[in-house]
LUMKOL-285513 format. One record per residue (C-alpha): residue number from 0; residue in three letters; x, y, z. Coordinates in steps of 0.5 Angstrom, whole numbers, plus 500, padded with zeros to 3 digits. Example, Ala and Ser with C-alpha at 12.3 -4.5 7.8 and 13.67 -1.06 7.14 Angstrom:
// residues 2
(r 0 ala (525 491 516))
(r 1 ser (527 498 514))
***
This chain:
// residues 723
(r 0 met (186 935 493))
(r 1 asn (186 940 498))
(r 2 lys (192 941 503))
(r 3 pro (191 941 510))
(r 4 lys (189 947 514))
(r 5 thr (195 950 518))
(r 6 leu (195 956 523))
(r 7 asn (199 962 521))
(r 8 leu (203 966 525))
(r 9 asn (198 970 529))
(r 10 gly (194 964 530))
(r 11 lys (200 960 533))
(r 12 leu (202 966 538))
(r 13 thr (194 966 540))
(r 14 val (195 959 542))
(r 15 phe (201 959 545))
(r 16 val (199 965 550))
(r 17 ile (192 962 552))
(r 18 ser (196 956 553))
(r 19 val (201 960 558))
(r 20 leu (195 963 561))
(r 21 val (191 957 563))
(r 22 leu (198 954 565))
(r 23 leu (199 960 570))
(r 24 phe (192 960 572))
(r 25 ile (192 952 574))
(r 26 ser (198 953 578))
(r 27 cys (196 959 582))
(r 28 gln (189 957 584))
(r 29 gln (187 952 589))
(r 30 phe (183 948 585))
(r 31 lys (181 941 586))
(r 32 phe (178 936 582))
(r 33 pro (171 934 585))
(r 34 val (173 926 586))
(r 35 asp (167 926 591))
(r 36 ile (162 925 585))
(r 37 leu (166 919 582))
(r 38 pro (164 912 584))
(r 39 glu (168 908 589))
(r 40 ile (172 903 586))
(r 41 lys (177 898 590))
(r 42 phe (184 899 589))
(r 43 ile (183 906 585))
(r 44 asp (184 912 589))
(r 45 trp (181 918 585))
(r 46 asp (185 923 589))
(r 47 ile (191 922 584))
(r 48 leu (187 926 579))
(r 49 asn (189 932 583))
(r 50 tyr (196 931 582))
(r 51 phe (195 935 576))
(r 52 tyr (194 941 579))
(r 53 ser (197 946 584))
(r 54 pro (199 945 590))
(r 55 tyr (199 938 588))
(r 56 ile (204 940 583))
(r 57 ile (209 943 588))
(r 58 glu (208 938 593))
(r 59 phe (210 932 588))
(r 60 phe (216 936 584))
(r 61 gly (218 941 590))
(r 62 leu (222 946 587))
(r 63 gly (222 942 581))
(r 64 ser (216 945 579))
(r 65 ile (219 951 576))
(r 66 ile (223 946 571))
(r 67 val (216 943 570))
(r 68 leu (213 950 568))
(r 69 leu (219 952 564))
(r 70 trp (219 945 560))
(r 71 ser (212 946 559))
(r 72 leu (213 953 556))
(r 73 thr (219 951 552))
(r 74 leu (215 944 549))
(r 75 ser (209 949 547))
(r 76 phe (213 954 544))
(r 77 leu (217 948 540))
(r 78 ile (211 945 538))
(r 79 leu (208 951 535))
(r 80 phe (214 955 532))
(r 81 lys (219 949 531))
(r 82 ser (216 943 529))
(r 83 glu (221 941 524))
(r 84 leu (225 939 530))
(r 85 phe (221 933 532))
(r 86 ile (222 930 526))
(r 87 pro (228 926 527))
(r 88 arg (227 921 532))
(r 89 lys (234 922 536))
(r 90 asn (231 929 537))
(r 91 lys (225 927 540))
(r 92 leu (228 922 545))
(r 93 leu (233 928 547))
(r 94 leu (227 933 548))
(r 95 ile (224 928 553))
(r 96 met (230 924 556))
(r 97 val (234 930 558))
(r 98 pro (229 934 562))
(r 99 thr (227 928 565))
(r 100 met (234 927 568))
(r 101 ile (235 934 570))
(r 102 leu (228 934 574))
(r 103 ile (230 927 577))
(r 104 glu (237 930 579))
(r 105 phe (234 937 581))
(r 106 cys (229 934 586))
(r 107 ser (233 928 589))
(r 108 thr (239 933 590))
(r 109 phe (234 938 594))
(r 110 thr (231 932 598))
(r 111 phe (238 932 602))
(r 112 phe (236 939 605))
(r 113 arg (233 941 611))
(r 114 tyr (226 944 610))
(r 115 asn (220 947 614))
(r 116 pro (214 942 613))
(r 117 asp (209 948 615))
(r 118 gly (211 952 609))
(r 119 ile (209 951 602))
(r 120 phe (213 945 601))
(r 121 ser (210 940 606))
(r 122 lys (214 934 604))
(r 123 ser (221 937 602))
(r 124 phe (225 941 597))
(r 125 gly (225 935 593))
(r 126 gly (218 934 593))
(r 127 gly (214 927 593))
(r 128 leu (219 925 587))
(r 129 gly (225 926 591))
(r 130 glu (222 923 597))
(r 131 leu (221 917 593))
(r 132 ile (228 916 590))
(r 133 ile (232 918 596))
(r 134 lys (228 916 602))
(r 135 ala (222 912 601))
(r 136 pro (221 907 605))
(r 137 met (225 910 610))
(r 138 glu (223 916 615))
(r 139 trp (229 921 616))
(r 140 asp (229 925 622))
(r 141 arg (227 932 620))
(r 142 phe (232 936 624))
(r 143 asn (238 931 625))
(r 144 pro (239 926 619))
(r 145 ser (244 920 621))
(r 146 phe (250 919 617))
(r 147 ile (247 912 615))
(r 148 asn (241 916 612))
(r 149 tyr (245 921 608))
(r 150 ser (249 915 605))
(r 151 ala (243 910 603))
(r 152 gly (240 916 600))
(r 153 leu (247 918 596))
(r 154 ala (248 911 594))
(r 155 arg (240 911 591))
(r 156 leu (242 917 587))
(r 157 ile (248 914 584))
(r 158 leu (244 908 582))
(r 159 ile (238 912 579))
(r 160 asn (244 916 575))
(r 161 ile (247 909 572))
(r 162 val (240 906 570))
(r 163 met (238 913 567))
(r 164 leu (245 913 563))
(r 165 gly (244 906 561))
(r 166 ser (237 906 558))
(r 167 ile (239 913 554))
(r 168 phe (246 910 552))
(r 169 pro (246 902 552))
(r 170 ser (252 901 547))
(r 171 lys (257 906 550))
(r 172 phe (254 904 557))
(r 173 tyr (256 897 556))
(r 174 ala (263 898 553))
(r 175 ile (265 902 559))
(r 176 ser (262 898 564))
(r 177 lys (266 892 560))
(r 178 lys (272 896 560))
(r 179 val (272 898 568))
(r 180 met (270 890 569))
(r 181 asn (276 888 566))
(r 182 leu (281 893 569))
(r 183 thr (278 891 576))
(r 184 ile (279 884 575))
(r 185 glu (286 885 572))
(r 186 lys (288 889 578))
(r 187 ile (285 884 583))
(r 188 lys (289 878 579))
(r 189 ala (296 883 580))
(r 190 arg (294 884 587))
(r 191 lys (294 876 588))
(r 192 ile (300 875 585))
(r 193 gln (304 880 589))
(r 194 ile (301 877 595))
(r 195 gln (303 870 593))
(r 196 asn (310 873 591))
(r 197 asn (311 877 598))
(r 198 lys (309 870 602))
(r 199 ile (314 866 598))
(r 200 ala (320 872 599))
(r 201 ser (318 872 606))
(r 202 gln (319 864 607))
(r 203 asn (326 864 603))
(r 204 glu (330 866 609))
(r 205 glu (338 867 609))
(r 206 ile (342 861 611))
(r 207 ile (348 863 614))
(r 208 leu (354 858 612))
(r 209 pro (360 857 617))
(r 210 asn (367 860 615))
(r 211 leu (369 856 609))
(r 212 lys (375 857 604))
(r 213 asn (374 858 597))
(r 214 glu (377 851 595))
(r 215 asp (372 848 599))
(r 216 val (366 850 596))
(r 217 lys (365 847 589))
(r 218 ala (359 849 585))
(r 219 ser (356 844 580))
(r 220 pro (356 845 573))
(r 221 ile (349 847 573))
(r 222 gln (350 852 578))
(r 223 gln (356 855 574))
(r 224 leu (353 861 569))
(r 225 asp (357 864 564))
(r 226 phe (354 870 561))
(r 227 asn (358 875 555))
(r 228 glu (358 882 556))
(r 229 asn (351 883 553))
(r 230 gly (348 878 558))
(r 231 val (347 872 554))
(r 232 ser (348 865 556))
(r 233 thr (354 862 553))
(r 234 arg (352 855 555))
(r 235 asn (347 850 554))
(r 236 glu (343 849 560))
(r 237 ile (339 843 557))
(r 238 asp (337 837 560))
(r 239 gly (341 831 557))
(r 240 ser (335 827 556))
(r 241 tyr (333 832 550))
(r 242 asn (337 828 545))
(r 243 ser (336 832 538))
(r 244 his (337 828 531))
(r 245 thr (340 834 528))
(r 246 phe (345 838 533))
(r 247 asp (349 837 539))
(r 248 leu (347 841 545))
(r 249 ala (353 840 549))
(r 250 ser (358 841 543))
(r 251 asn (362 847 544))
(r 252 glu (367 846 538))
(r 253 lys (365 849 531))
(r 254 asn (367 847 524))
(r 255 lys (370 852 520))
(r 256 trp (366 853 514))
(r 257 ile (368 856 508))
(r 258 leu (362 859 503))
(r 259 pro (363 857 496))
(r 260 lys (365 863 492))
(r 261 glu (361 866 486))
(r 262 asp (366 865 481))
(r 263 leu (364 857 481))
(r 264 leu (357 860 478))
(r 265 glu (357 860 470))
(r 266 ile (356 867 468))
(r 267 ile (350 868 463))
(r 268 asp (349 874 459))
(r 269 ser (342 877 459))
(r 270 gln (340 878 452))
(r 271 ser (338 886 451))
(r 272 lys (331 887 448))
(r 273 ser (330 889 441))
(r 274 val (327 896 441))
(r 275 glu (324 895 434))
(r 276 glu (320 889 437))
(r 277 ile (317 893 443))
(r 278 glu (315 899 438))
(r 279 thr (312 894 433))
(r 280 lys (308 891 438))
(r 281 lys (306 897 441))
(r 282 asn (303 899 435))
(r 283 leu (299 893 434))
(r 284 ile (296 893 440))
(r 285 thr (293 900 439))
(r 286 thr (291 899 432))
(r 287 thr (288 893 433))
(r 288 leu (284 896 439))
(r 289 arg (282 902 435))
(r 290 glu (279 898 429))
(r 291 his (274 895 434))
(r 292 gly (272 902 436))
(r 293 ile (277 902 443))
(r 294 glu (281 908 443))
(r 295 val (287 907 448))
(r 296 ser (295 909 449))
(r 297 val (301 905 451))
(r 298 asp (303 909 457))
(r 299 gln (308 904 460))
(r 300 val (312 899 458))
(r 301 lys (316 894 463))
(r 302 ser (320 889 459))
(r 303 gly (322 882 462))
(r 304 pro (326 876 460))
(r 305 ala (320 872 458))
(r 306 val (315 877 457))
(r 307 thr (314 885 456))
(r 308 met (308 888 460))
(r 309 tyr (305 894 456))
(r 310 gly (301 899 460))
(r 311 leu (294 901 457))
(r 312 ser (291 907 459))
(r 313 pro (283 908 456))
(r 314 gly (282 913 452))
(r 315 tyr (275 917 450))
(r 316 gly (270 914 444))
(r 317 asn (264 918 443))
(r 318 ser (266 923 448))
(r 319 lys (265 917 453))
(r 320 arg (271 914 457))
(r 321 val (273 907 454))
(r 322 arg (270 902 459))
(r 323 val (276 897 462))
(r 324 asp (271 891 460))
(r 325 his (271 893 453))
(r 326 ile (279 892 453))
(r 327 leu (279 885 456))
(r 328 ala (273 883 451))
(r 329 arg (278 883 446))
(r 330 glu (283 878 448))
(r 331 lys (283 874 442))
(r 332 asp (283 879 437))
(r 333 leu (289 882 440))
(r 334 ala (292 874 441))
(r 335 leu (291 874 433))
(r 336 ala (294 880 432))
(r 337 leu (300 879 436))
(r 338 ala (301 872 433))
(r 339 ser (301 869 441))
(r 340 ser (296 865 444))
(r 341 asn (299 866 451))
(r 342 ile (297 874 452))
(r 343 arg (295 875 459))
(r 344 phe (291 881 462))
(r 345 gln (292 884 469))
(r 346 ser (287 890 471))
(r 347 pro (290 894 474))
(r 348 met (297 894 474))
(r 349 pro (300 893 481))
(r 350 gly (300 901 483))
(r 351 glu (298 904 477))
(r 352 ser (292 906 474))
(r 353 leu (293 902 467))
(r 354 val (291 896 464))
(r 355 gly (297 891 464))
(r 356 ile (297 886 458))
(r 357 glu (303 881 458))
(r 358 val (306 879 451))
(r 359 pro (311 874 450))
(r 360 asn (318 876 447))
(r 361 asn (320 873 441))
(r 362 thr (326 870 444))
(r 363 ala (326 869 452))
(r 364 ala (332 871 456))
(r 365 ile (336 866 461))
(r 366 val (336 868 468))
(r 367 gly (342 865 472))
(r 368 leu (343 865 479))
(r 369 lys (349 869 479))
(r 370 ser (346 875 477))
(r 371 leu (341 875 483))
(r 372 ile (346 873 489))
(r 373 ser (351 878 486))
(r 374 gly (351 885 486))
(r 375 lys (351 890 492))
(r 376 lys (343 891 492))
(r 377 asn (342 884 492))
(r 378 lys (347 882 497))
(r 379 glu (343 887 502))
(r 380 ile (337 884 500))
(r 381 leu (339 877 502))
(r 382 lys (343 879 508))
(r 383 glu (336 881 511))
(r 384 tyr (333 874 510))
(r 385 tyr (335 868 514))
(r 386 leu (333 863 509))
(r 387 pro (334 867 503))
(r 388 met (331 865 496))
(r 389 ala (332 868 489))
(r 390 leu (327 866 485))
(r 391 gly (328 869 478))
(r 392 ile (327 876 475))
(r 393 gly (320 879 474))
(r 394 thr (316 882 468))
(r 395 gly (319 889 470))
(r 396 asn (326 886 470))
(r 397 gln (326 887 478))
(r 398 ser (329 881 482))
(r 399 val (324 877 486))
(r 400 his (327 874 493))
(r 401 cys (324 872 499))
(r 402 asp (325 869 506))
(r 403 leu (323 862 507))
(r 404 ser (322 863 514))
(r 405 lys (317 868 513))
(r 406 leu (313 864 507))
(r 407 pro (314 859 512))
(r 408 his (312 853 507))
(r 409 leu (312 853 499))
(r 410 leu (308 849 494))
(r 411 val (311 848 487))
(r 412 ala (306 845 482))
(r 413 gly (306 845 474))
(r 414 ala (306 840 468))
(r 415 thr (312 836 466))
(r 416 gly (318 840 463))
(r 417 ser (315 847 466))
(r 418 gly (321 848 470))
(r 419 lys (319 845 477))
(r 420 ser (326 841 478))
(r 421 val (330 846 476))
(r 422 cys (327 851 481))
(r 423 ile (328 846 486))
(r 424 asn (335 846 484))
(r 425 ser (336 853 484))
(r 426 ile (333 854 491))
(r 427 ile (338 849 494))
(r 428 ser (344 852 490))
(r 429 gly (342 858 493))
(r 430 phe (342 856 500))
(r 431 leu (348 852 499))
(r 432 met (352 859 497))
(r 433 lys (349 862 503))
(r 434 lys (348 858 509))
(r 435 thr (353 853 513))
(r 436 pro (351 846 515))
(r 437 glu (351 849 522))
(r 438 glu (345 854 520))
(r 439 leu (341 849 515))
(r 440 arg (340 842 514))
(r 441 phe (336 838 509))
(r 442 val (332 832 508))
(r 443 met (331 831 501))
(r 444 ile (326 826 498))
(r 445 asp (326 824 491))
(r 446 pro (322 819 489))
(r 447 lys (324 820 481))
(r 448 arg (331 818 484))
(r 449 val (335 823 479))
(r 450 glu (333 830 481))
(r 451 leu (336 830 488))
(r 452 thr (341 825 488))
(r 453 pro (347 829 486))
(r 454 tyr (347 832 492))
(r 455 asn (349 826 496))
(r 456 gly (355 827 500))
(r 457 ile (354 834 502))
(r 458 pro (355 836 510))
(r 459 his (348 839 510))
(r 460 leu (344 833 509))
(r 461 leu (341 829 515))
(r 462 thr (341 823 511))
(r 463 asp (342 821 504))
(r 464 pro (337 823 499))
(r 465 ile (331 818 500))
(r 466 val (328 815 494))
(r 467 glu (324 809 497))
(r 468 pro (317 811 499))
(r 469 ser (317 807 506))
(r 470 glu (323 811 508))
(r 471 ala (320 817 506))
(r 472 val (315 816 511))
(r 473 lys (320 814 516))
(r 474 ser (324 820 515))
(r 475 leu (317 825 516))
(r 476 lys (316 821 522))
(r 477 leu (323 823 525))
(r 478 met (322 830 523))
(r 479 ile (315 830 527))
(r 480 glu (319 827 533))
(r 481 glu (325 832 532))
(r 482 met (319 838 532))
(r 483 thr (316 835 538))
(r 484 leu (323 835 542))
(r 485 arg (325 842 539))
(r 486 phe (319 844 542))
(r 487 lys (321 841 549))
(r 488 ile (328 845 548))
(r 489 leu (324 852 547))
(r 490 glu (320 851 553))
(r 491 ser (326 849 557))
(r 492 asn (330 855 555))
(r 493 asn (324 860 555))
(r 494 ser (324 861 548))
(r 495 lys (318 863 543))
(r 496 asn (321 861 537))
(r 497 ile (328 858 534))
(r 498 ser (330 866 533))
(r 499 ile (330 867 540))
(r 500 tyr (333 861 542))
(r 501 asn (339 862 537))
(r 502 ser (340 869 540))
(r 503 lys (340 867 547))
(r 504 asn (345 860 546))
(r 505 lys (352 859 544))
(r 506 val (350 853 540))
(r 507 glu (345 855 535))
(r 508 met (339 850 533))
(r 509 pro (339 849 525))
(r 510 his (334 850 521))
(r 511 ile (331 844 517))
(r 512 val (328 844 510))
(r 513 val (325 838 508))
(r 514 ile (324 838 500))
(r 515 val (319 833 497))
(r 516 asp (321 833 489))
(r 517 glu (314 829 487))
(r 518 leu (309 829 492))
(r 519 ala (304 825 487))
(r 520 asp (309 819 488))
(r 521 leu (308 819 495))
(r 522 met (301 820 495))
(r 523 leu (300 814 491))
(r 524 ser (303 809 496))
(r 525 ala (301 812 502))
(r 526 ser (296 818 501))
(r 527 ser (293 818 508))
(r 528 glu (299 817 512))
(r 529 val (303 822 508))
(r 530 glu (298 827 508))
(r 531 lys (297 827 515))
(r 532 leu (305 827 516))
(r 533 leu (306 833 512))
(r 534 val (300 837 515))
(r 535 arg (303 836 522))
(r 536 leu (309 839 520))
(r 537 ala (306 845 516))
(r 538 gln (302 846 522))
(r 539 leu (307 846 528))
(r 540 gly (314 846 524))
(r 541 arg (315 854 523))
(r 542 ala (317 856 530))
(r 543 thr (322 850 531))
(r 544 gly (325 852 524))
(r 545 ile (322 846 520))
(r 546 his (320 848 513))
(r 547 leu (317 844 507))
(r 548 ile (318 845 500))
(r 549 val (314 840 496))
(r 550 ala (313 840 488))
(r 551 thr (308 836 484))
(r 552 gln (307 835 477))
(r 553 arg (300 833 478))
(r 554 pro (296 839 481))
(r 555 ser (289 835 482))
(r 556 val (285 835 488))
(r 557 asp (287 828 490))
(r 558 val (294 830 491))
(r 559 val (294 837 493))
(r 560 thr (288 836 498))
(r 561 gly (285 841 502))
(r 562 leu (289 840 508))
(r 563 ile (295 841 504))
(r 564 lys (293 847 501))
(r 565 ala (291 850 507))
(r 566 asn (297 849 511))
(r 567 phe (302 851 505))
(r 568 pro (300 859 504))
(r 569 ser (306 860 499))
(r 570 arg (305 857 492))
(r 571 ile (309 857 486))
(r 572 ser (305 855 479))
(r 573 phe (309 853 473))
(r 574 ser (305 852 466))
(r 575 val (299 848 467))
(r 576 thr (294 845 462))
(r 577 ser (288 847 464))
(r 578 gln (285 853 468))
(r 579 ile (282 848 473))
(r 580 asp (289 846 475))
(r 581 ser (291 853 476))
(r 582 arg (285 855 481))
(r 583 thr (287 848 485))
(r 584 ile (295 851 486))
(r 585 ile (294 859 486))
(r 586 asp (286 859 487))
(r 587 ser (286 864 481))
(r 588 pro (286 863 473))
(r 589 gly (293 865 469))
(r 590 ala (298 859 470))
(r 591 glu (295 856 464))
(r 592 lys (297 862 460))
(r 593 leu (304 861 462))
(r 594 leu (310 860 457))
(r 595 gly (313 854 460))
(r 596 lys (321 853 461))
(r 597 gly (321 857 468))
(r 598 asp (315 862 467))
(r 599 met (312 862 473))
(r 600 leu (307 865 478))
(r 601 phe (309 866 485))
(r 602 ala (304 867 490))
(r 603 pro (307 869 497))
(r 604 val (303 869 504))
(r 605 asp (303 876 504))
(r 606 asn (301 878 497))
(r 607 pro (294 875 495))
(r 608 thr (296 878 487))
(r 609 pro (301 873 484))
(r 610 thr (307 876 481))
(r 611 arg (310 873 474))
(r 612 ala (317 872 474))
(r 613 gln (322 868 469))
(r 614 gly (325 862 474))
(r 615 ile (333 861 475))
(r 616 trp (336 856 470))
(r 617 ile (342 853 473))
(r 618 ser (346 848 470))
(r 619 asp (349 841 472))
(r 620 gln (356 843 472))
(r 621 asp (354 849 477))
(r 622 ile (351 844 481))
(r 623 asp (357 839 481))
(r 624 arg (362 845 483))
(r 625 ile (358 847 489))
(r 626 val (357 840 491))
(r 627 ser (364 839 490))
(r 628 his (366 845 494))
(r 629 trp (362 842 500))
(r 630 lys (365 835 500))
(r 631 asn (372 837 500))
(r 632 gln (371 841 507))
(r 633 glu (375 839 513))
(r 634 ile (370 837 518))
(r 635 lys (373 836 525))
(r 636 asn (367 836 529))
(r 637 pro (362 830 526))
(r 638 leu (355 833 524))
(r 639 lys (349 829 527))
(r 640 arg (345 825 522))
(r 641 leu (338 821 522))
(r 642 asp (338 814 523))
(r 643 leu (332 811 519))
(r 644 asn (332 805 522))
(r 645 leu (330 808 529))
(r 646 met (323 809 526))
(r 647 val (320 802 527))
(r 648 glu (314 801 523))
(r 649 glu (308 799 527))
(r 650 asn (305 792 527))
(r 651 ser (312 790 524))
(r 652 glu (310 783 526))
(r 653 ser (304 783 522))
(r 654 asn (307 786 516))
(r 655 val (311 780 515))
(r 656 met (305 776 515))
(r 657 leu (302 780 510))
(r 658 asp (305 782 503))
(r 659 ser (299 786 500))
(r 660 asp (300 793 497))
(r 661 asp (293 795 500))
(r 662 asp (294 800 505))
(r 663 leu (288 798 509))
(r 664 ile (289 790 509))
(r 665 met (293 791 516))
(r 666 gln (287 795 519))
(r 667 ala (282 789 516))
(r 668 tyr (287 784 519))
(r 669 asn (287 787 526))
(r 670 leu (280 788 526))
(r 671 ala (279 780 525))
(r 672 arg (284 779 531))
(r 673 gly (279 777 537))
(r 674 gln (273 776 533))
(r 675 lys (270 769 531))
(r 676 thr (267 771 525))
(r 677 leu (268 777 520))
(r 678 ser (263 780 515))
(r 679 thr (264 785 509))
(r 680 ser (259 790 512))
(r 681 tyr (263 790 518))
(r 682 leu (269 792 515))
(r 683 gln (265 797 511))
(r 684 arg (262 800 518))
(r 685 arg (269 800 521))
(r 686 leu (274 802 516))
(r 687 lys (269 807 512))
(r 688 ile (270 804 505))
(r 689 gly (265 802 500))
(r 690 tyr (263 795 499))
(r 691 pro (267 793 493))
(r 692 arg (273 795 497))
(r 693 ala (271 791 503))
(r 694 ala (270 785 499))
(r 695 arg (277 786 496))
(r 696 leu (280 786 503))
(r 697 met (276 780 505))
(r 698 asp (278 776 499))
(r 699 glu (285 778 501))
(r 700 leu (284 776 508))
(r 701 glu (282 769 505))
(r 702 glu (288 768 501))
(r 703 gln (293 770 507))
(r 704 gly (289 765 511))
(r 705 ala (286 770 516))
(r 706 val (279 768 514))
(r 707 gly (275 762 512))
(r 708 pro (271 761 505))
(r 709 gly (264 763 505))
(r 710 asp (258 765 501))
(r 711 ala (257 772 499))
(r 712 gly (254 776 503))
(r 713 lys (255 772 510))
(r 714 ala (260 772 515))
(r 715 arg (266 768 515))
(r 716 gln (270 764 520))
(r 717 val (276 768 523))
(r 718 leu (282 763 523))
(r 719 ile (287 767 526))
(r 720 asp (288 767 534))
(r 721 gly (286 773 538))
(r 722 phe (291 778 542))
***
């Protein structure tokens, strides 16, 4: 294929010189296009063709014709000798737009100057282009232009500049314009507010009182303000109508609480890890992988209470680096060699360029609560947290602590016997070791009746441990009422959250921790109502200091619903039976490979990667000693408690008439009232249920005497009175 012919250097120079000579000849000659020989066409002026020649170039551009000439020469040179500059689209735009802007600016600016119409420039120094931008259609006085002429011309020049900049840089121009607009609006609003404040200040005139003695003037309690040396109010100025269920706003007397000593807790000696066991498993890992053609080296070992983390560094096989996928694919072979089915890979290890493999120890060590709250380092960590929780010891033998106020709610799930209830007991005991009843209160819901009842009698409880599902619903409703009341108190005190409120006021608002030991039992009795109440508390409770700890042994989607998962961002998963349950709890696999007996995966809200830890073991004797310590405290100022009888169930009168266990029977009964007939399809539509459930509801209404008998598929007569 023949290549296209191109001009050599001499040819390009020849074309360039000829182009320059032709341009100069046209510019210097008084040449006009013979428009007389062209036919006359309406709306077409053939004289426009002469604007390509001198003197029409000078008449149209004025002094800007110099820029046109230089621009033409430059473009000719670039096209012939630097044609590669035109390849990028951006350069093409710059080579056209920038000279055009310069030409418009030049012609517009020189239009403002005086000129001699009898000279070479018959219009102005800016030519016809400048006249069009600055003057047209106005006519200026050539010798004495008015101020209005100059102002209008300058405004038009600024406008044309804005239009050109906006067309060349649209995105930047839009961003700058938006920023300028927002600043202008903010300044206008600030100015309006300042004017309103000045008006209010001018209306507040000084009232001159007659000479009175000091004893004659008595200020009301709301006018007497007390402040400490830091300028913080030492008195609660809250309206008495805000009657909290959990603390007394008008109380100025505090009880003298004594925190339990660490000596009450049993000392548990942690068993030291066998060095021989670690070395044996290291050799087994490297040997097993080498037998399958995978070269690795164990560069790091982190030994924890229940598992040991071995950090594997991929080696080189056949002069190529070993792929991580090849190591992960040998999970079953490693499990067979190590005689353990519960090995777990972590790739990469947090903060390390290693592949981690967690191997269970032959003997799991027991972790005690005392080892996590004693010691200088642990005390410094717990001191920084307002609601400190000690959860256990990680695989790297490091303590795992967290702040419940930062979580702010916790979901605990796992199979039966995996360690959920022990974890709940250790969390409660940790709070009782560090917090007084004026700082923290509890609402304990225990449908199993045996796990949380030992705490009955401690002053931290707002009510005795609740074991009945109906009373649990009442307590949750009271918590929502308390949350709403606290929001009103924060609003009246101009406080954003409970921490700011407590820093301003002498009487502090206590945090409340609602503990539910078995969510599945509550969901079985009244699933829709319990879910709504828990979600409502989880959504809004953080600012008012209300936190939830919910545990369940059945992590299925009908118990741990999507709404509950969305509002419980921090979760703890103990051993589960399937990978589906693991994904339900922590949105990732891994919990199905845990060992049980306190082995957990902790996924806080600020760390997407779950942390493995061995949970705390606390004995019944330790719990009894802590509870006895708080029961023996002397209480001078009685603490407030929840009265569950205040929360009366809706439609209680109707509940007496019906003894059905179906939670929809009450809604169906209310739908029947005021109707002459009632059909199964009507119940389906209004209650959004299926036909079998609606048919059962209709049969129950017939048994209760609410509707009469009838044929299947036909409406039945309603026997009860209307509203």
